[in-house]
N, C-alpha and C positions, 0 to 999 in steps of 0.2 A: 737677474733673482734679486740682487744684492742691490743695483741701484736701485730697482721697484721698491724694494723696507727703507731706502732711504728717502725713498719721492715720498711715498706714503707716514712718513714719519710726524712733520709736524700736523697733517691733515687727521693724525689721530689722538692728537693730545688736543686737539682743538675741539674736534668734535667732541670727545669724552669730558672737557670741561663745561666744554654748549649744557650737557645735559646734565652737571655736577653744580653750576652755575644756575641755572633755572632751579632746578630742585631747590637750591637754597632760596631765591629770592621768592619762591613760592611760599615757605616756609617761613620769611623774613620781612617779607614786602619789603626789605631794603635796596632804594633807586640806586645806590652805587652799585649793588650784585647788578641789578637788572642791567643797569647799558653796560656792564663786563659780560655779562651774558650774551649780549645781542654783539656788542665787539667779539667774542670769542665767537659764533655762529658768523659773522663778516668774513673772518681771518678761516676758518671751516671751509666756505666757497672759494674763497682767496686760494687757499692749496688745494681745493677740489680741480681750480683752473690749472694747477700746477701739472697735477695728476692727469689731465687730459691732453696738456701739449705736449709730454714728455712722453706720454703713451701712443702719440700721434692719433690719436681718434676725432679723424678729419671731419668728420661728419657729426660732429658736435660742438668743432671748434668753433663756428662766427657765434653761440650761443653762448658756449662757456667762455671766449674771449670777453665779450660785452659783460660779462660779468666778473671775471676778472680785472677787469680795468672800472669798474668801478667797487670791488670791494677793494683794491689797491690802495685810489682812492681814499675810501671810508676809514680805513683800520686806523688811521691817526688820528683824525676829529676825534669818530670816533673811543678813543682811548682818552684825549685832551678831555671829552663830556665826564668821562667816569673817573679821572682826577677831578674835577673842577665840581662832582657831586660829593667827591670828599671833603672838600677843600672851600668851596664859596657859598655865600647864598645872598642872594638868590643864586642857584647853581646856571652853568650856560642851556642846561636843558627845558628853562624858563623863560630862557631870555629871546623869543622869535628871531628878531634878526641877528643872533649869533647860528643861532639851529639850522637858519635859510644857507648861511654863508659857509656852515661847515660842512656839514648834508648835502644843499642842495646842487652846488658845483660841481660835488662828482655825479651826481644823478645827471645833472645836463649833460655832462662829459659822456658820459655811458650811451644816452640816447643817442647822443652826435654818434657812438662807435655802432649803436644799432641801425640806425636810419641808414650810414652810410653800408652795411653788410646788408641791409633788404632791397637799396639799390642796386648792390651790386651782380651781376649775370655768376651764372656759377665758375663762368672761365676765369673771372675778374678774382672772384674768390681763390681759385687756386693757384692763381699768380701770384695774390698778395701772402697769401700764406708760407707759399713757398720762399717767393722773394726777401720778403719784410720779415715774416715773423718766425721764421728758421732760419735764412737767408743773413738779416741783420741788415738787407742795403734796400734801397728805395730804384740803384737801377733798372731802367725799361719801364715800371711803372706809370701810370700815366691815368686821367680820368680821377671815377672815383676810388681806385687801387692807390694810386695816389695820396690820392685825400686821405683817404684811412690812414697812409703811414704818418703823414702829418698829425691825422690827431689823434695816434697813438707819442707822436714824439710831442706834443703838447702835453698829454697825458701825463710823460715822466717829467716833463719840468714840471708840473704842477706837483708831482708829487715828492720830488726834491726841494720845493718852496715848503710843503707840508712839516716836511721833516723838518726843517728848524724853526716852524712856528711854534710846531705843538712840544719839542721840547726844551725852547725858552719858555716857553708859558705853563706849559707843567712842572718844570722844577721851581719856576717865580711861585708858584700858586703853596708847594710844597713846600717851599722856605717858608715863606708866611702863615702860611696855617702853624706849622713847627712853632715861632717864635709867638703866635696866640698863644699857644695853649701854657706858653710860661706865665703866663695873664692871669692863670685860674687855678693849675695844679702845684702842690708839690712835687711832686713825683710825675715826667712826664715821658722817662724812657720805654715804659709799655706803650704810649701813645701816639708817640709820633710817629710821622708817615715815614721812616726810617728806612722799609725794607724796601715800598716801593722807591723813594730816591733811590736808591742805588739798583733796581728795575729798568728806573727811566734810566740812568746815567749807562746803562748795557745795552739799554737801548739805542742810546746814541750812539756808541759803536757801530753796533749792529745796521745803525738805519744807516750810516757810512757805505757799510755792504750792499744796503739793498738800494741806494743809487747808483753804485757801481755797476749792482747787476742788472738794475735798471738802463744805464748806460748804456753799456755794453750788449746787452740780452740777453734773455736765457739761453737763445741758442746757440751762447757759447758754451755751458752747460750740457748742449747736446751730447748724448753719448758715450760723456766723461763721468771718470768717478768721482771728479772734483766737486760734482753735485751734493756730495758726502758732506763738504763742510758745512755749505750756510744749513741743509738737512738738520744737521743735528745742532748746532749754531741755535736756530731758529726755532728747536726742537726744546730745548733747552733752556730757553729767554722765553719762551710760551708759556712753560710748564712754571716759570718762577713768577711771570705777571699772573695768572689764573691762582695759582696757589696763595701768592700774596691777599689777591682779591677777597679769596675764601676767608682769610683771617683777619684781614683790617674791620676798624672801626672808626667811624667817623665822628668827634665830638662840636661838629661844625655849628650847626643845631642851639647845642648849650651854649658856647661862644657866642653866638650870636646874641642871642635873649640877653645874656650876662649884661657885653657890651654897650649894646642898647639900652639899656637901662641905664649903665654906669654912666654913659653921655648926660642922660638926664638929671640922673642924681646929682653931677657937678654945675649943672643949669640952676638946677630949686631948689638944692638942701640951703644949710643955713652957713652962718660963718665957720672960719677956720678957727674957730673956737673948739665947736662942736667933734670936728674933725681931728683934734690934738685928744681931746678928750677920749677917744675913741681908740687912736692910737694907743694910749696911754693904756686903756685896761685891756687891750689888745697884746703889748710886751710884760703886761702883769703875770695875763694868763699863759702864755707864753713861759715866762722865770719858773711859776710858781710850777705849773703842772707839767711841764716841757712836750707838750705836745707835739712841737717840731719832731721828737725822737719816732712817731707813731710810725709806723707803716703805712706807705700808699694815704696820707693824710692830705683832706680835701676841704677848700676854701668853706665849702658846707656844714664840714664837723664844727669848723670855729666858729661861724656865725652864728648856732646855733646855742655856743654855750656863750656868746655874748648879748643875744637877744636882738642882733639887730640884723642885717639883708645884707646879700654878696653884694650888689654893687656901692651900697654906702661904704662900706670896709672895705672895700676895691678903691675909691674914689679918696677917702680917707689915707691910705698909706701911700697912694701916690703926690698926694699933698704934702704931706707931715714928712715922711720916710724917703722920697723920691724914688721906690724901687714895688716891684711883682710883689705877691703873696708869694711868688716862686721863690725868687731872687730872696727876702727874708729866709724864709722856711731855711735854704739850702745853704745860707751864710751861717745861721745859727748853728746846724746841723755840721758843717767844716769848723767852728768856732769848740763844739762840745770834742768830736773826733781829735783835734790836735791835743785839746790837754786832756784824752783819753791816752794817747800817743805818750804824752811827755809824762803820765806820771805811769801809763804800764808799757813802756820798750818792749816785750818781748810778745806781748800781746799782738795773734795773727792781722793781719789787715783785714781780714775778710770778716772777722769778729768785729774790730773796729769799724767796719763799714755798718753791720747789722745793728751795733747798738747805737749807732750815731742817727739810725733810722732808713738807710739807705735799701731797698730793693736789690740792687746791682753792685756787683764791683764797680764795673764799669763807669757807671754815674757817679761811684764814690769818688773815683781816683780825675776823671773829668773837673769836678768840683774842687776838689781837694790844689788840681793844679792852675785855675782858672779864678778862682773865688778868693783874693783877700782880706786881713784882716779892717 
């Protein structure tokens, strides 16, 4: 009874969030949440395969095992597509060669497993299930049963390679996205995909467990209370992934539009003297009105006051001052904060952070430590 509860736990987490993410996608038409809903559905089917396996529902095992192989090879590529929806333009979902490579191979592998099951006699299926799927051995297998075992071994190898590729690619995409945010916004703490980065690192750890479990086989957890460890671990991780997905918002479209226009502005605008005049106006505005002390200051707010456009100001700051909008604002805030602390040594650091324009103390301390005069 307790083992059954642990087995069904990840399945229920995925099923509930599949519904929630689908409803959220229907409300907002957010493509990232749409792909995450597909991911949650595939994960639900995957853990449905676990349920059938551990409860020895033998008459549906050939079908559920085929679905399990497909879903096991789809979850990581689908999660990479989800991350790409948040961080890339164009996203992987719009690049057909990538989409075919990421999703086509798992489908081909599943069709191979299905075809082998279809060609096997009832006796061969029963022997394969007993010897390989539950016994973790190929001893005594021959013909299509042996071919099926080899196909499963290939699927396990593909899974291990997927984990390495998706983890490295996903982390790289998120880091690049977070760096680009600094190009546009004065405050980026609430825009960073920090939570998803943490989840991705947790996924690295649990992925190692996944590779190990695939290597030694699910049969090693058969009838053992050890099944509780991966069940709880993956339930928590699945909950975190889906919860973060419901909260996450991407600024990739805005960043892409600005960066593209900025590149054209650098090529087509006038001489450096124009940039110099604009930066002088920018600094005067900052000095007189101290806009850098505004919480949630955006580049758009500044360009409206200057009567220019975002792309031209970004190009000017880069050429004349050698820094991004984010870096300039944070340097001014930290300079103001240091003067505030010198003149008011008893002031609480939380008050210093707030009066210096920061929404969070963590951002204040990080910039105080890293930015120099």
